[in-house]
N, C-alpha and C positions, 0 to 999 in steps of 0.2 A: 447566663447567671448558675451558679453551682449550688449542690447541694451542701447545706452547712454541715462541715465536719464528716462529709461524705456519708451523710446519714439518706436514704433514698427518698426522694420527694414525689409524693402521691397525688396524682389529679383527682378533681372531684367525680363522684358518681355521675353516670349517664342514666336517666330512666325515660319514660314516656314523658313529653314535653319539653325535653332537652334539645337544645339548638344546636345543631350540627353544622360544620362546614366541610365541603369536598375540596381536597388540594389533590394536584396532580404534578410531584417532583420529578417524575420520570417520563414515561411514554404515554402517548394519547391512547383513547379508547373509543370503541365505535358508539355512536350516540344511541343505538338501539340497547346495547348492554349497559350503558349509564342510565338510560330513562329506566330500565328493568331495576336496577340495584337500588335508586333513589326511592321508587316504589315500595320496595322491602324496606327500607329503613322507615318509609312514613307508615308502613303497616304496623311497624312497632311503636307508633305513636311519636318517633323523633321529628322534629321539624329541621327541614333541610334550608337554613337560612343563607348559605354562601356557597356558592357552586363554581368549579372551574370553569372557564370560558375565555380561553384563548386559541389561537389559530396553530394547528401542529406545526412544527419546523423539523422536516426530517423525522427520526425516531425519538424525538423528544416532543413533550405534549405542548412547548411553546419555548420562546426564547427564554435562557438563564434567569434573568431579573424577573421576568413575569412569572416564572415557576418560583422563584426566591419569594417574590411579593404574595403570591398565592399561600404559600406556606406562612410565612411571617405576619401577614395581614390576618389572615383567618385566626391564627393562633393569639395574636396579641388583640385580637376585637372583643369589646364586651359584651357584644351581640352573639358570641358563639361559645358554647360550652365544650365542645370536643370536636376532634378533627379526624375523618375519614379517608384514606386516600383513595385515588379514582381506581389506579392499578399500578403494577409494578413495570416492568420492562426494563429501561435502563436510563440512568440521568441523574439519581439523587446524589450523587457523589460529587457534582458540580455545584451544588448549594454549599457544601461543607468550605469552598473556597471565597465564601462571604463572610468569615468569621460570625456565623451565625448565633454563637454563645451570648455576643455582646447585645443581641436585638430580642432575646427570650423574656418574656415577661411572664406570666402567669402559667403555672402547670395546667395543662389539659391532657385528656385521653389522646393519644395519637394510634391510630388503627392501623395497619397493614401489615403486608408479607412481601417476601421476595426481594425487588429491591430496595424497599423500605429499610431492610436490614440494615442498609449504610446508614440511615438517620439514627434509627433506634440505637445502633452501637454507639453512633456520635452523642446522643442524648445521653445515655447512660454514662459513657467515660467522662463526658465533660461537665455533665449538670446532675447526675445521678437521678433521671427521670424514669418512672415507671412507664413503659409503653406496653401495647399490646400486638402480639403476633397473631393476626387472624384475619377475617375476610376483608375485600374492598369493595368497592361501589360495583367495578365492572370486573370482579373476578372474586366470586363467591356469593356475594350478595346478591347479585344478579341472576343467579341460578336458582335461589330460593333454598330454604330451610329443609335439611334431612335429604336433600337430593343429590344426583351425579354431579360433580364439581360445583355444588352449592356448600353449605355451611353447617355447623352444629348449633343451633340456636340456643341450647342450654349453656354450653360453656361461653357463648358469646355475651350473651346477657348477665351471666353470673362473674364473669370477669371485669365487664366495665360498670355493674351494678352493685354488686354485694360488698358491703362495708363490714363485714366480718370475715374473719377467717376461717380454715376447717373445712374447705370444702373440697371433694374429691373429683379428680377427672379420670375416667376410664381411657387408657390410651389405646386400646384396640388394638395392640402391637404382638409381640411376642419375644421372650428373653433372649437375649444373647449371652448374658451371664445374670443369672438371679441374685436376689439381696435387696438389701433395704440402704438408702442414705438419705442424708439431709445436706440441703445447699441452696444457693442462690439460683433462680432459673434464669439462664442468659442464653444468648446464640441466634440461630435464625437461620436464613439461607447460607450453604456451606461455603460456595464460592465467594460470596459476598463478605462474609466473616474474615475469609482468607485475605480478602483484598484490604483488610484493615492493618495488615501485618506491614509493619515498618512506617506506618502512619502516626500522628501525633494522637490518634484516637483508637489506635489498638486495643481489640478486647481484652481487657485481664479477665481471664478464665478460672483463676484460682478460687478453690471452694464452690465452684458452681455446679450446678446441674446443668448440662451443656446440651442445648437442642440443635440438631445438625439435620439439616433436610436438603432435597435440589430436586430437579428434574431433568430428564433427556440428557443423562451423563452416562458415557460407558463405563463399565467397571474398573477399567484401568484409570479412568479419570479420578473417580471417586477415590481409588487408591493414591494417586498423586497428590490430591487435596489432602487426604488423610496424613500422609506421610510429610506433607509440608508443615500441617498442624502440629503432628509430634516432634520434628525435628527444630520446630519455632518454639519448643516448649510448652504449646498450649493445651498439652493433656495433664500436666504436671501439676497437681493439687486439684484437680478435677474429681467430685464428688461421685457422679453418676451421669449417664449418656442417654437422651433420647432422640433416636433418630428417625426420619421420616418413613414413607413407602418408596420412595424414589420411583416415580412411574416413569415410564419410556426410557427406561435404562437397563434393558435385557442384555446379555452378553451376544456380540455379533457373531461369535463362533460356537456352534454345538459344542456341549462340554467344559466350555470355559468357565472360570469361577463367576457366580452373581455378586451382586453388589452385597447382599447380607453375607455372602461368606466373604468378602474381600473386609467388610467392616469387622467381621468376627476376628480375622486372623490379627489385624492390626490392633483393634481395640480391645480384646478379652484380655490380653497379657496386663492391661493397667490394673485389673482387679477390682474394677468397680462396678456397680450395678448397671446393666445396658440393656434398653428395650429397642427393638427394630420394629419397624412398620405402623408406627403411630400416623394417624391422618392429619398432619400438621403440616402447613403451607402449601407447596405444590402436592396436590392430592387429587383423586378422582371422585375420593369419597368426601362425605360432608366434613368439611374442613374444623378442627377444633381452634378455640381461641386460647392462646397462651400467654398470660401475664409475665414480662420480662422484667426481672429485678427484685422479686419477691422469694421470700424463702419457703420451700417447699421439701417434702419427703417423697423420695421416689421409691416405689416397691416394684421390683422388676421381675416378681413372681406372674405365672399365668400372662395375660394379658397386659399387664401393667397398669399402675396406677400412678399417678402425681396428686398428692395432697397438699393444696396451699393452707401454709401454717400461719399466714396473714391476709388481710385483705391488700387489693391492689389499687383500691380506690377510697377515698374518704367522704364523708356528708357534706 
């Protein structure tokens, strides 16, 4: 089901008492991590009414049809108000083989990061769904609010619960190129965004504030992805860029360029505001939650701020 006339489709807001379903489109998680994440959702007053429960199959959380059923069944259930992914890893791309858009009913909050970028890009390109790049049950929520490898509670609750626009997010980064711009916030995990190139759901980045983050990449690997995105035209018409802090991505040779230097060299010539080092997606700092698909103003001065000019959810 696509958005009429390409108008973004906003899900209903989530608050204490909302019923959440946990789905696992990618890799499995340790049960102790899952239990901790579920407890954190319950601490906020959410009711977890549907939980992933299939036997792992290699590096997948379960067989493809079971993973697809876990997503679609939860999404289309009248008993579920919103969806939170179990974790990332790998495997969400397989669900896109099943012509998902023919089976999507009501718009609901879909929350996750990492491998979930695949689904989030698909839902945006095919259906104009607003989704949420934020913590998952066993990747962020399990560690708790405000902790190392945890999540930022305020941005999480505002993103999925605030029905008015005009709220600001401190990006806690640093400018690569200062300035201000406006655009639609899109993006996610850099290598997964890159993997959409050449597919029918390739991300259209024009007029966007583009979020790019990843982990455990050597600076030359970040360089290669950025050059591919550049040569594929993905930076044409981009209004601004927000980069993650790229943990575990130090140069392997002393004195070699850092990820930040690589990003500066390739992206600064675009002449748009750029912030580096925001705790988005893969980060050891409390992870920010970013709504994908809504209009925002990027201010790349100081630590950087992203002001959302509209809500991501409706009452």
